[in-house]
N, C-alpha and C positions, 0 to 999 in steps of 0.2 A: 519109947516106941521106936521101932525100927523105921528106917527111911522107906522101905518097901511097904510096910503097913500104913504109913502116913500117906504115901502116894495112892494106895488103894482107897483109903478113906476120902481123899481129896477128889479122886475121879468119881467115886460113888456119889458124893455130895453135889458134884457139879454136872452129873449126867443129865438131869432134867432141866438144867438152867439154860435159858436162851436169852442172849443179850439183844435187846432191841433199843437202838438209840431213840430217845424221845426228844424231838425238837418241837418247840412251841409253834403252833399254827400261826399263820399270818392273819392278823385281825382284818375283818372286812371293814369297809367304809362305815356301815351301820354300827358295827361294834365300836369303832373309834368314836363315832358321834355320841354313843351312849356312855362314854367315860365322863363322869361328872366331877372328878377330883382334879386338882391342879397337877399338871404333868410338866416335867422338864425333860425335853427330848434333846439329847446331846449327840452330835455326830462330828466327825472330823472333816476338814475341808477336802481331804483326799481319801475319804472312806470308800471302800468298795462294797461294804455291807449295806449302807444307806447313805446315799449322796446328800449333800445339803439341799438340793432341789427336791429330792424325794422326802427328806425330813420335813421341809417346810410344807409340802403338799399334805403329808400325813398329819402333821401338827395342826394344819388349818381345819381339819375335820373335828378335832377335839375342842370342846367349848372352852376349856381352861388350860390350853397348852402353851408353853413357851419353848421355842426352838433356839438352841445355842450351837453355833458352829465353831469348833476349835480350829484356829488357823494353822495351816501347814502340818496337819496331823491326820492320822488314820483314826483317831478316836480319843486322843487326849492322854494316853498312858505315858507319853514322853513329856507331858506337862502336868504331872499329877498334882502339884501344888496349886496351880491355877484352876485345875478341874475341881479339886476339893473346895477351894474358895468359892467357885461358881455355884456348886451344889449347896454349900452352906448359905450363901446369899439368897438363893431361891427359897430354901426352907424358911429362913428368917423373914423374907418378904411375905410369904404365905401366912405365917403366924401373925405378923404385924398387920397385914392387910385385913385379915379376918377380925382382929381385935378392933380395928379402927373403922370397920365397915367399908373398906375400899374395894373396888372391883377386883376380882381374882384373875381376870384375863389380862396379863401383861403383854405388851407388844413383843413380837418376835425379836430376838436379840442376836447380834453377832458378838463374838468374844471381845 
């Protein structure tokens, strides 16, 4: 196929395409209260997306939420080993807690 023919096909195929970025909506307080599964909410101490204070406030609305703040970070990507360990520990605690009949609402935790 010639380049010109290929370009014609590409333009024809994309003529009706309209890109619309889809961002998740911010959950309302009532929607957060309705979340009944364990949640690990992680934010960085220097996060601009959700500050530790905001994370704790949002986490307090969820009945089974645990908030973890990664110190000196925007979200933990510069501490990926620690972040992975924290997530794995949360998952393990949930599995163990359910098997032993322990309460599923752990206290808010700092890293």
